[in-house]
All heavy atoms as an XYZ file, in Angstrom:
815
protein
N     -11.134    -20.986     25.739
C     -10.738    -20.776     27.113
C     -11.441    -19.528     27.633
O     -11.475    -18.499     26.998
C      -9.229    -20.618     27.198
C      -8.765    -20.135     28.555
S      -6.989    -19.824     28.625
C      -6.456    -21.441     29.087
N     -12.042    -19.657     28.765
C     -12.707    -18.529     29.389
C     -11.762    -17.895     30.388
O     -11.110    -18.576     31.150
C     -13.983    -18.988     30.112
O     -14.838    -19.587     29.161
C     -14.686    -17.831     30.755
N     -11.682    -16.574     30.342
C     -10.823    -15.900     31.294
C     -11.652    -15.027     32.217
O     -12.616    -14.421     31.808
C      -9.785    -15.041     30.573
O     -10.419    -13.994     29.882
N     -11.305    -15.013     33.451
C     -11.959    -14.145     34.424
C     -10.942    -13.094     34.812
O      -9.843    -13.402     35.219
C     -12.375    -14.935     35.666
C     -13.380    -16.030     35.391
S     -15.008    -15.418     34.989
C     -15.509    -14.755     36.555
N     -11.298    -11.852     34.639
C     -10.401    -10.766     34.967
C     -10.987     -9.974     36.121
O     -12.193     -9.892     36.278
C     -10.235     -9.851     33.753
C      -9.684    -10.566     32.543
C      -9.710     -9.678     31.311
O     -10.118     -8.517     31.420
O      -9.342    -10.176     30.259
N     -10.095     -9.416     36.899
C     -10.549     -8.555     37.973
C     -11.138     -7.294     37.362
O     -10.575     -6.715     36.445
C      -9.380     -8.171     38.887
O      -8.797     -9.370     39.366
C      -9.848     -7.316     40.040
N     -12.283     -6.895     37.813
C     -12.924     -5.706     37.284
C     -13.081     -4.668     38.379
O     -13.221     -5.013     39.542
C     -14.282     -6.045     36.652
O     -14.835     -4.845     36.144
C     -15.225     -6.660     37.651
N     -13.042     -3.429     37.982
C     -13.214     -2.360     38.942
C     -14.631     -1.815     38.910
O     -14.954     -0.872     39.602
C     -12.227     -1.218     38.658
O     -12.426     -0.750     37.333
C     -10.802     -1.680     38.852
N     -15.480     -2.403     38.069
C     -16.868     -1.961     37.980
C     -17.617     -2.330     39.253
O     -17.464     -3.426     39.795
C     -17.556     -2.625     36.788
C     -16.972     -2.266     35.454
C     -17.752     -1.183     34.843
C     -17.163     -0.861     33.474
N     -17.660      0.368     32.980
N     -18.435     -1.420     39.694
C     -19.280     -1.706     40.843
C     -20.573     -2.351     40.359
O     -20.903     -2.307     39.174
C     -19.628     -0.418     41.599
O     -20.447      0.398     40.748
C     -18.375      0.336     42.021
N     -21.287     -2.944     41.278
C     -22.568     -3.564     40.943
C     -23.527     -2.522     40.365
O     -24.270     -2.806     39.429
C     -23.171     -4.231     42.172
N     -23.483     -1.299     40.891
C     -24.356     -0.235     40.371
C     -24.000      0.118     38.930
O     -24.885      0.360     38.111
C     -24.255      1.013     41.253
C     -24.984      0.845     42.574
O     -25.824     -0.078     42.688
O     -24.702      1.633     43.487
N     -22.696      0.130     38.615
C     -22.278      0.441     37.245
C     -22.702     -0.667     36.288
O     -23.155     -0.394     35.180
C     -20.762      0.641     37.188
C     -20.304      1.906     37.864
C     -18.797      1.972     37.988
O     -18.147      0.982     38.295
N     -18.239      3.151     37.732
N     -22.550     -1.893     36.717
C     -22.964     -3.014     35.873
C     -24.478     -3.002     35.688
O     -24.980     -3.233     34.585
C     -22.478     -4.354     36.479
C     -20.953     -4.398     36.405
C     -23.096     -5.543     35.748
C     -20.325     -5.561     37.149
N     -25.217     -2.703     36.746
C     -26.675     -2.621     36.638
C     -27.079     -1.516     35.664
O     -27.990     -1.706     34.844
C     -27.298     -2.377     38.014
C     -28.816     -2.278     38.041
C     -29.459     -3.552     37.498
C     -29.307     -1.990     39.461
N     -26.400     -0.396     35.703
C     -26.694      0.697     34.775
C     -26.441      0.263     33.329
O     -27.236      0.542     32.444
C     -25.847      1.920     35.101
C     -26.160      3.113     34.203
C     -25.332      4.328     34.562
O     -24.831      4.404     35.689
O     -25.184      5.197     33.686
N     -25.336     -0.452     33.102
C     -25.041     -0.944     31.757
C     -26.076     -1.977     31.315
O     -26.463     -2.005     30.144
C     -23.647     -1.562     31.710
C     -22.552     -0.519     31.807
C     -21.181     -1.152     31.766
O     -20.937     -2.190     32.374
N     -20.280     -0.527     31.030
N     -26.513     -2.791     32.238
C     -27.545     -3.780     31.906
C     -28.846     -3.087     31.520
O     -29.513     -3.468     30.547
C     -27.767     -4.734     33.089
C     -28.843     -5.799     32.884
C     -28.482     -6.709     31.709
C     -29.022     -6.610     34.152
N     -29.196     -2.035     32.234
C     -30.417     -1.278     31.897
C     -30.291     -0.635     30.517
O     -31.246     -0.614     29.749
C     -30.684     -0.225     32.966
C     -31.184     -0.822     34.245
C     -31.358      0.223     35.329
N     -31.875     -0.374     36.545
C     -31.770      0.169     37.733
N     -31.161      1.327     37.886
N     -32.276     -0.444     38.781
N     -29.093     -0.117     30.218
C     -28.863      0.456     28.885
C     -29.039     -0.615     27.800
O     -29.621     -0.364     26.749
C     -27.464      1.064     28.774
C     -27.317      2.346     29.564
O     -28.348      2.929     29.987
O     -26.158      2.764     29.785
N     -28.522     -1.794     28.081
C     -28.628     -2.904     27.136
C     -30.094     -3.277     26.911
O     -30.538     -3.446     25.771
C     -27.841     -4.118     27.642
C     -28.124     -5.368     26.879
C     -27.632     -5.542     25.584
C     -28.910     -6.380     27.426
C     -27.908     -6.687     24.874
C     -29.180     -7.519     26.722
C     -28.683     -7.671     25.440
O     -28.978     -8.801     24.735
N     -30.831     -3.412     27.986
C     -32.244     -3.773     27.868
C     -33.000     -2.680     27.092
O     -33.814     -2.979     26.214
C     -32.871     -4.011     29.263
C     -34.383     -4.137     29.175
C     -32.270     -5.256     29.900
N     -32.697     -1.423     27.390
C     -33.349     -0.320     26.678
C     -33.006     -0.360     25.189
O     -33.880     -0.164     24.335
C     -32.926      1.019     27.285
N     -31.743     -0.631     24.860
C     -31.341     -0.725     23.451
C     -32.110     -1.846     22.754
O     -32.645     -1.667     21.658
C     -29.836     -0.972     23.323
C     -29.435     -1.253     21.902
C     -29.261     -0.216     20.990
C     -29.269     -2.556     21.448
C     -28.938     -0.464     19.675
C     -28.947     -2.819     20.132
C     -28.772     -1.776     19.257
O     -28.469     -2.037     17.946
N     -32.157     -2.995     23.393
C     -32.817     -4.147     22.789
C     -34.310     -3.899     22.612
O     -34.891     -4.197     21.563
C     -32.567     -5.406     23.649
O     -31.150     -5.594     23.778
C     -33.165     -6.635     23.004
N     -34.917     -3.315     23.605
C     -36.355     -3.050     23.532
C     -36.682     -1.993     22.482
O     -37.615     -2.165     21.681
C     -36.855     -2.610     24.912
C     -38.365     -2.542     25.098
C     -39.010     -3.899     24.802
C     -38.696     -2.110     26.524
N     -35.928     -0.909     22.435
C     -36.192      0.110     21.422
C     -35.857     -0.407     20.022
O     -36.500      0.000     19.049
C     -35.412      1.411     21.707
O     -34.012      1.117     21.800
C     -35.903      2.072     22.985
N     -34.892     -1.310     19.937
C     -34.598     -1.933     18.641
C     -35.786     -2.764     18.174
O     -36.154     -2.747     16.996
C     -33.362     -2.827     18.733
O     -32.203     -2.059     18.927
N     -36.386     -3.496     19.099
C     -37.562     -4.303     18.746
C     -38.678     -3.407     18.225
O     -39.323     -3.710     17.221
C     -38.025     -5.103     19.961
N     -38.893     -2.288     18.880
C     -39.929     -1.346     18.424
C     -39.564     -0.764     17.070
O     -40.413     -0.608     16.194
C     -40.090     -0.231     19.460
C     -41.108      0.815     19.093
C     -42.494      0.229     18.951
C     -43.497      1.326     18.598
N     -44.825      0.760     18.394
N     -38.271     -0.444     16.876
C     -37.828      0.135     15.614
C     -38.048     -0.783     14.430
O     -38.216     -0.316     13.304
N     -38.067     -2.075     14.662
C     -38.214     -3.019     13.562
C     -39.549     -2.879     12.836
O     -39.662     -3.260     11.676
C     -38.045     -4.449     14.066
C     -36.622     -4.801     14.513
C     -36.568     -6.214     15.080
C     -35.640     -4.652     13.373
N     -40.539     -2.292     13.481
C     -41.834     -2.092     12.820
C     -41.751     -1.033     11.721
O     -42.561     -1.009     10.817
C     -42.901     -1.692     13.833
C     -43.326     -2.847     14.709
C     -42.853     -2.944     16.005
C     -44.183     -3.825     14.231
C     -43.231     -4.000     16.819
C     -44.571     -4.888     15.030
C     -44.084     -4.970     16.310
O     -44.451     -6.021     17.113
N     -40.759     -0.144     11.830
C     -40.658      0.953     10.871
C     -39.437      0.845      9.952
O     -39.328      1.580      8.986
C     -40.576      2.284     11.622
C     -41.776      2.589     12.479
C     -41.614      3.934     13.177
N     -40.361      4.062     13.892
C     -40.174      3.786     15.193
N     -41.182      3.378     15.907
N     -39.014      3.935     15.754
N     -38.512     -0.024     10.286
C     -37.249     -0.070      9.573
C     -37.273     -1.096      8.435
O     -38.116     -1.985      8.417
C     -36.119     -0.435     10.549
C     -35.918      0.628     11.600
C     -34.939      0.203     12.671
O     -34.689     -1.000     12.835
O     -34.444      1.088     13.359
N     -36.311     -0.949      7.515
C     -36.201     -1.947      6.446
C     -35.993     -3.348      7.020
O     -35.384     -3.513      8.082
C     -34.974     -1.499      5.654
C     -34.808     -0.053      5.985
C     -35.320      0.116      7.384
N     -36.455     -4.330      6.300
C     -36.391     -5.720      6.729
C     -34.972     -6.150      7.137
O     -34.798     -6.849      8.136
C     -36.907     -6.601      5.589
C     -36.821     -8.060      5.841
N     -37.693     -8.712      6.682
C     -35.968     -8.985      5.378
C     -37.378     -9.985      6.719
N     -36.323    -10.185      5.936
N     -33.970     -5.718      6.391
C     -32.603     -6.172      6.649
C     -32.029     -5.635      7.960
O     -31.016     -6.144      8.438
C     -31.695     -5.791      5.482
O     -31.729     -4.404      5.266
N     -32.659     -4.622      8.554
C     -32.175     -4.111      9.833
C     -32.313     -5.154     10.943
O     -31.572     -5.112     11.916
C     -32.969     -2.868     10.248
C     -32.415     -1.571      9.744
C     -31.824     -1.470      8.497
C     -32.516     -0.422     10.509
C     -31.340     -0.276      8.021
C     -32.039      0.800     10.042
C     -31.447      0.850      8.808
O     -30.979      2.034      8.341
N     -33.278     -6.042     10.831
C     -33.533     -7.011     11.897
C     -32.304     -7.824     12.261
O     -31.921     -7.900     13.430
N     -31.685     -8.424     11.246
C     -30.497     -9.243     11.518
C     -29.358     -8.386     12.069
O     -28.648     -8.803     12.998
C     -30.061     -9.960     10.245
N     -29.197     -7.185     11.521
C     -28.125     -6.306     11.983
C     -28.364     -5.903     13.450
O     -27.431     -5.896     14.259
C     -28.050     -5.058     11.103
C     -26.838     -4.202     11.371
S     -26.600     -2.906     10.151
C     -28.074     -1.917     10.354
N     -29.598     -5.606     13.799
C     -29.901     -5.232     15.189
C     -29.681     -6.402     16.148
O     -29.237     -6.220     17.277
C     -31.318     -4.701     15.306
C     -31.446     -3.292     14.755
C     -32.709     -2.655     15.286
N     -32.874     -1.291     14.859
C     -32.416     -0.247     15.539
N     -31.759     -0.425     16.663
N     -32.627      0.967     15.108
N     -29.994     -7.617     15.678
C     -29.749     -8.779     16.534
C     -28.257     -8.969     16.779
O     -27.830     -9.281     17.896
C     -30.368    -10.032     15.909
C     -31.881    -10.005     15.947
S     -32.618    -11.498     15.288
C     -32.346    -12.593     16.673
N     -27.447     -8.761     15.740
C     -25.993     -8.859     15.899
C     -25.499     -7.765     16.843
O     -24.659     -8.012     17.714
C     -25.288     -8.811     14.529
C     -23.784     -8.641     14.690
C     -25.603    -10.065     13.729
N     -26.028     -6.556     16.692
C     -25.647     -5.472     17.602
C     -26.013     -5.807     19.048
O     -25.231     -5.533     19.971
C     -26.328     -4.163     17.203
C     -25.689     -3.525     15.989
O     -24.577     -3.936     15.607
O     -26.307     -2.599     15.432
N     -27.178     -6.392     19.238
C     -27.611     -6.760     20.586
C     -26.671     -7.824     21.173
O     -26.282     -7.756     22.347
C     -29.048     -7.281     20.545
O     -29.512     -7.527     21.842
N     -26.276     -8.795     20.329
C     -25.318     -9.815     20.772
C     -24.006     -9.165     21.186
O     -23.435     -9.500     22.235
C     -25.067    -10.805     19.633
C     -23.966    -11.801     19.907
S     -23.366    -12.577     18.397
C     -22.424    -11.231     17.650
N     -23.526     -8.217     20.378
C     -22.266     -7.534     20.688
C     -22.351     -6.804     22.022
O     -21.417     -6.823     22.822
C     -21.901     -6.541     19.582
C     -21.426     -7.181     18.320
C     -20.060     -7.859     18.449
O     -19.342     -7.625     19.446
O     -19.737     -8.645     17.578
N     -23.461     -6.157     22.265
C     -23.627     -5.435     23.528
C     -23.667     -6.397     24.716
O     -23.105     -6.110     25.779
C     -24.885     -4.576     23.487
C     -24.728     -3.393     22.562
C     -26.044     -2.648     22.354
N     -25.891     -1.581     21.403
C     -25.846     -0.294     21.716
N     -25.983      0.083     22.966
N     -25.688      0.613     20.775
N     -24.310     -7.545     24.534
C     -24.349     -8.541     25.610
C     -22.941     -9.072     25.894
O     -22.542     -9.212     27.063
C     -25.283     -9.684     25.235
N     -22.179     -9.341     24.836
C     -20.808     -9.822     25.035
C     -19.942     -8.755     25.694
O     -19.077     -9.069     26.521
C     -20.207    -10.262     23.698
C     -20.828    -11.519     23.099
C     -20.285    -11.761     21.697
C     -20.597    -12.725     23.985
N     -20.181     -7.502     25.336
C     -19.438     -6.409     25.959
C     -19.762     -6.324     27.461
O     -18.852     -6.104     28.285
C     -19.764     -5.081     25.257
C     -19.019     -3.921     25.816
N     -17.685     -3.704     25.569
C     -19.412     -2.923     26.644
C     -17.298     -2.628     26.203
N     -18.330     -2.130     26.867
N     -21.013     -6.513     27.803
C     -21.387     -6.511     29.224
C     -20.660     -7.620     29.972
O     -20.156     -7.399     31.089
C     -22.902     -6.718     29.373
C     -23.770     -5.500     29.190
C     -25.244     -5.900     29.210
C     -23.504     -4.469     30.271
N     -20.605     -8.796     29.380
C     -19.900     -9.898     30.024
C     -18.415     -9.580     30.169
O     -17.810     -9.860     31.198
C     -20.093    -11.196     29.235
C     -21.482    -11.794     29.306
C     -21.618    -12.954     28.327
C     -21.798    -12.253     30.718
N     -17.849     -8.984     29.121
C     -16.426     -8.620     29.176
C     -16.185     -7.587     30.261
O     -15.203     -7.661     31.001
C     -15.977     -8.100     27.819
C     -14.483     -7.898     27.724
C     -14.040     -7.526     26.326
O     -14.848     -7.359     25.415
N     -12.762     -7.395     26.138
N     -17.074     -6.626     30.382
C     -16.955     -5.606     31.429
C     -17.046     -6.233     32.814
O     -16.492     -5.713     33.775
C     -18.052     -4.547     31.264
C     -17.869     -3.654     30.068
C     -16.771     -2.625     30.277
O     -16.685     -2.064     31.369
O     -15.989     -2.418     29.330
N     -17.757     -7.356     32.901
C     -17.883     -8.060     34.177
C     -16.724     -9.019     34.402
O     -16.685     -9.728     35.410
C     -19.216     -8.814     34.230
N     -15.781     -9.058     33.451
C     -14.610     -9.896     33.622
C     -14.688    -11.261     32.966
O     -13.864    -12.126     33.227
N     -15.677    -11.444     32.089
C     -15.856    -12.744     31.432
C     -15.626    -12.585     29.940
O     -16.308    -11.791     29.277
C     -17.273    -13.303     31.681
C     -17.503    -13.469     33.179
C     -17.480    -14.602     30.924
C     -18.946    -13.757     33.539
N     -14.655    -13.322     29.424
C     -14.367    -13.282     27.993
C     -13.973    -14.676     27.561
O     -13.255    -15.366     28.259
C     -13.247    -12.290     27.700
C     -12.975    -12.125     26.225
C     -11.945    -11.055     25.966
C     -11.735    -10.924     24.456
N     -10.797     -9.870     24.141
N     -14.456    -15.064     26.372
C     -14.188    -16.392     25.846
C     -13.545    -16.241     24.480
O     -14.204    -15.811     23.534
C     -15.500    -17.183     25.768
C     -15.265    -18.624     25.373
O     -14.654    -18.872     24.323
O     -15.709    -19.492     26.132
N     -12.256    -16.574     24.371
C     -11.518    -16.397     23.113
C     -12.096    -17.261     21.995
O     -12.167    -16.819     20.840
C     -10.039    -16.721     23.323
C      -9.337    -15.798     24.287
C      -9.282    -14.349     23.823
O      -9.266    -14.106     22.610
O      -9.266    -13.462     24.690
N     -12.508    -18.484     22.302
C     -13.071    -19.366     21.275
C     -14.381    -18.791     20.739
O     -14.641    -18.840     19.528
C     -13.289    -20.765     21.844
N     -15.185    -18.234     21.615
C     -16.432    -17.608     21.176
C     -16.142    -16.393     20.305
O     -16.783    -16.184     19.272
C     -17.266    -17.197     22.397
C     -18.596    -16.528     22.115
C     -19.510    -17.435     21.295
C     -19.273    -16.140     23.416
N     -15.167    -15.612     20.710
C     -14.782    -14.434     19.917
C     -14.362    -14.863     18.513
O     -14.733    -14.230     17.530
C     -13.633    -13.687     20.601
C     -13.968    -13.144     21.982
C     -14.933    -11.982     21.934
O     -14.868    -11.200     20.981
O     -15.758    -11.874     22.856
N     -13.605    -15.941     18.409
C     -13.164    -16.434     17.106
C     -14.364    -16.927     16.289
O     -14.455    -16.650     15.087
C     -12.136    -17.564     17.292
C     -11.583    -18.170     16.011
C     -10.838    -17.109     15.190
C     -10.653    -19.335     16.333
N     -15.269    -17.644     16.934
C     -16.448    -18.168     16.227
C     -17.299    -17.033     15.656
O     -17.933    -17.180     14.614
C     -17.278    -19.046     17.163
N     -17.303    -15.888     16.311
C     -18.139    -14.776     15.875
C     -17.404    -13.812     14.937
O     -17.995    -12.826     14.481
C     -18.656    -14.014     17.089
C     -19.570    -14.814     18.011
C     -19.885    -14.005     19.258
C     -20.845    -15.219     17.291
N     -16.171    -14.097     14.638
C     -15.368    -13.158     13.847
C     -15.937    -12.895     12.464
O     -15.872    -11.772     11.963
C     -13.912    -13.621     13.763
O     -13.832    -14.852     13.073
N     -16.514    -13.900     11.821
C     -17.039    -13.714     10.466
C     -18.184    -12.703     10.457
O     -18.215    -11.782      9.638
C     -17.508    -15.043      9.890
N     -19.111    -12.844     11.364
C     -20.251    -11.927     11.371
C     -19.826    -10.525     11.802
O     -20.371     -9.524     11.333
C     -21.413    -12.479     12.223
C     -21.143    -12.335     13.708
C     -22.715    -11.801     11.855
N     -18.843    -10.454     12.668
C     -18.342     -9.129     13.075
C     -17.703     -8.401     11.904
O     -17.897     -7.208     11.713
C     -17.335     -9.275     14.205
C     -17.974     -9.579     15.515
C     -16.934     -9.746     16.570
N     -17.539     -9.646     17.873
C     -17.116    -10.297     18.920
N     -16.078    -11.091     18.825
N     -17.715    -10.148     20.081
N     -16.931     -9.132     11.135
C     -16.214     -8.533     10.011
C     -17.177     -8.039      8.926
O     -16.930     -7.015      8.289
C     -15.249     -9.572      9.425
C     -14.422     -9.073      8.280
C     -13.501    -10.166      7.793
C     -12.777     -9.713      6.535
N     -11.999    -10.803      5.952
N     -18.277     -8.743      8.719
C     -19.176     -8.456      7.604
C     -20.497     -7.821      8.033
O     -21.396     -7.669      7.208
C     -19.467     -9.754      6.839
C     -18.229    -10.475      6.367
C     -17.442     -9.700      5.314
O     -18.027     -8.832      4.640
O     -16.235     -9.964      5.181
N     -20.606     -7.422      9.268
C     -21.900     -6.948      9.784
C     -22.463     -5.754      9.026
O     -23.663     -5.587      8.919
C     -21.802     -6.635     11.256
C     -20.885     -5.452     11.523
C     -20.504     -5.282     12.928
N     -21.665     -5.065     13.760
C     -21.636     -5.118     15.059
N     -20.521     -5.411     15.667
N     -22.703     -4.882     15.762
N     -21.619     -4.921      8.484
C     -22.109     -3.711      7.828
C     -22.584     -3.970      6.413
O     -23.045     -3.076      5.725
C     -21.026     -2.634      7.857
C     -20.643     -2.367      9.274
C     -19.453     -2.679      9.868
C     -21.474     -1.827     10.305
N     -19.488     -2.344     11.203
C     -20.732     -1.815     11.505
C     -22.793     -1.358     10.344
C     -21.246     -1.349     12.704
C     -23.295     -0.895     11.547
C     -22.525     -0.897     12.707
N     -22.538     -5.221      5.978
C     -23.075     -5.587      4.679
C     -24.589     -5.767      4.725
O     -25.205     -5.998      3.683
C     -22.461     -6.895      4.189
C     -21.050     -6.771      3.752
C     -20.562     -8.110      3.256
N     -19.300     -7.955      2.589
C     -18.905     -8.671      1.582
N     -19.672     -9.632      1.123
N     -17.753     -8.459      1.039
N     -25.160     -5.692      5.878
C     -26.587     -5.978      6.019
C     -27.433     -5.167      5.041
O     -28.395     -5.680      4.474
C     -27.035     -5.728      7.455
N     -27.077     -3.922      4.823
C     -27.889     -3.064      3.940
C     -27.437     -3.124      2.481
O     -28.239     -2.999      1.579
C     -27.820     -1.614      4.426
C     -28.445     -1.396      5.779
S     -30.197     -1.797      5.801
C     -30.828     -0.501      4.749
N     -26.152     -3.300      2.245
C     -25.642     -3.236      0.875
C     -25.492     -4.603      0.221
O     -25.547     -4.708     -1.003
C     -24.265     -2.544      0.842
O     -23.348     -3.279      1.675
C     -24.380     -1.109      1.355
N     -25.299     -5.626      1.020
C     -25.107     -6.977      0.493
C     -25.716     -7.975      1.475
O     -24.998     -8.698      2.185
C     -23.602     -7.248      0.298
C     -23.324     -8.626     -0.272
O     -24.277     -9.316     -0.708
O     -22.146     -9.026     -0.257
N     -27.041     -8.021      1.546
C     -27.697     -8.894      2.517
C     -27.301    -10.368      2.383
O     -27.198    -11.076      3.383
C     -29.194     -8.714      2.232
C     -29.299     -7.429      1.499
C     -28.008     -7.242      0.763
N     -27.055    -10.818      1.162
C     -26.663    -12.224      0.988
C     -25.263    -12.477      1.559
O     -25.007    -13.513      2.171
C     -26.732    -12.619     -0.478
C     -28.165    -12.661     -0.986
C     -28.244    -12.961     -2.466
O     -27.296    -12.739     -3.210
N     -29.407    -13.453     -2.886
N     -24.354    -11.500      1.362
C     -23.017    -11.619      1.952
C     -23.091    -11.612      3.468
O     -22.373    -12.365      4.145
N     -23.952    -10.772      4.003
C     -24.152    -10.721      5.448
C     -24.716    -12.056      5.939
O     -24.289    -12.588      6.965
C     -25.097     -9.566      5.799
C     -25.310     -9.360      7.271
C     -24.255     -9.146      8.134
C     -26.588     -9.375      7.799
C     -24.457     -8.953      9.489
C     -26.814     -9.167      9.140
C     -25.745     -8.957      9.995
N     -25.654    -12.615      5.176
C     -26.218    -13.917      5.530
C     -25.154    -15.013      5.543
O     -25.163    -15.877      6.422
N     -24.244    -14.965      4.575
C     -23.165    -15.962      4.554
C     -22.261    -15.801      5.780
O     -21.801    -16.792      6.360
C     -22.356    -15.843      3.264
C     -23.065    -16.403      2.030
C     -22.136    -16.483      0.831
N     -21.619    -15.187      0.433
C     -22.222    -14.343     -0.403
N     -23.376    -14.666     -0.947
N     -21.667    -13.180     -0.696
N     -22.002    -14.567      6.171
C     -21.180    -14.327      7.359
C     -21.874    -14.879      8.611
O     -21.214    -15.463      9.479
C     -20.897    -12.824      7.521
N     -23.177    -14.706      8.691
C     -23.923    -15.273      9.828
C     -23.796    -16.801      9.808
O     -23.547    -17.430     10.841
C     -25.398    -14.828      9.798
C     -25.507    -13.323     10.065
C     -26.217    -15.613     10.822
C     -26.908    -12.756      9.874
N     -23.947    -17.386      8.605
C     -23.797    -18.842      8.485
C     -22.421    -19.290      8.959
O     -22.302    -20.300      9.665
C     -24.004    -19.281      7.031
C     -25.450    -19.196      6.585
O     -26.353    -19.103      7.448
O     -25.666    -19.214      5.359
N     -21.383    -18.551      8.571
C     -20.023    -18.905      8.981
C     -19.871    -18.860     10.501
O     -19.241    -19.736     11.104
C     -18.991    -17.967      8.333
C     -18.855    -18.211      6.836
O     -19.326    -19.262      6.338
O     -18.286    -17.326      6.165
N     -20.454    -17.846     11.115
C     -20.359    -17.750     12.575
C     -21.186    -18.838     13.257
O     -20.768    -19.381     14.284
C     -20.801    -16.360     13.054
O     -19.775    -15.418     12.797
N     -22.345    -19.157     12.688
C     -23.146    -20.255     13.248
C     -22.345    -21.549     13.184
O     -22.306    -22.314     14.166
C     -24.490    -20.385     12.504
C     -25.197    -21.686     12.878
C     -25.389    -19.196     12.796
N     -21.703    -21.797     12.056
C     -20.875    -23.002     11.930
C     -19.748    -22.985     12.976
O     -19.458    -24.005     13.594
C     -20.284    -23.102     10.527
C     -19.404    -24.324     10.251
C     -20.184    -25.623     10.484
C     -18.861    -24.276      8.824
N     -19.137    -21.818     13.172
C     -18.097    -21.704     14.197
C     -18.625    -22.030     15.584
O     -17.948    -22.676     16.388
N     -19.856    -21.606     15.874
C     -20.457    -21.917     17.176
C     -20.771    -23.399     17.311
O     -20.628    -23.974     18.387
C     -21.724    -21.089     17.382
C     -21.505    -19.604     17.581
C     -22.842    -18.864     17.607
C     -20.728    -19.334     18.855
N     -21.196    -24.026     16.201
C     -21.471    -25.466     16.237
C     -20.181    -26.226     16.539
O     -20.155    -27.113     17.396
C     -22.092    -25.935     14.902
C     -22.121    -27.462     14.812
C     -23.490    -25.363     14.733
N     -19.115    -25.858     15.847
C     -17.819    -26.513     16.082
C     -17.385    -26.298     17.527
O     -16.920    -27.224     18.198
C     -16.757    -25.980     15.090
C     -15.366    -26.464     15.472
C     -17.113    -26.395     13.668
N     -17.577    -25.081     18.026
C     -17.225    -24.770     19.416
C     -18.035    -25.635     20.389
O     -17.507    -26.166     21.360
C     -17.454    -23.288     19.683
C     -17.173    -22.765     21.075
C     -15.693    -22.926     21.406
C     -17.580    -21.308     21.183
N     -19.326    -25.786     20.115
C     -20.197    -26.578     20.988
C     -19.830    -28.061     20.970
O     -19.857    -28.732     22.005
C     -21.668    -26.418     20.557
O     -22.071    -25.098     20.733
N     -19.471    -28.554     19.785
C     -19.112    -29.976     19.662
C     -17.806    -30.261     20.396
O     -17.660    -31.300     21.026
C     -18.990    -30.360     18.171
C     -20.382    -30.348     17.534
C     -18.323    -31.718     18.001
C     -20.361    -30.513     16.026
N     -16.882    -29.327     20.336
C     -15.547    -29.542     20.904
C     -15.399    -29.153     22.361
O     -14.302    -29.223     22.898
C     -14.502    -28.782     20.073
C     -14.372    -29.346     18.691
O     -14.535    -30.543     18.478
N     -14.108    -28.496     17.722
N     -16.482    -28.745     23.014
C     -16.320    -28.304     24.413
C     -16.187    -29.458     25.356
O     -16.421    -30.557     25.122
C     -17.453    -27.396     24.846
C     -18.811    -28.064     24.940
C     -19.824    -27.083     25.453
C     -21.188    -27.775     25.559
N     -22.208    -26.941     26.060
């Protein structure tokens, strides 16, 4: 279920947050040239989280999507210490998204 909430954010505030998001994503892409291989997946998950936060700040939140992503959120910090465990968490969230897509 998607919920729309009244937000007090102005268009300028949302634009500023969007610029921050784009800057984070772009600098993350550049950082990948120097960082350990396992950072890539973790940075992509971080970028997804920031995008979802932007939508939430704009008054858009989807409980089913939040549930589908719960596995990767819970295990995201395993990226450096247990990459295979982190990979399984990503698989679990992908499966949750597939189920969500099929049932919509």
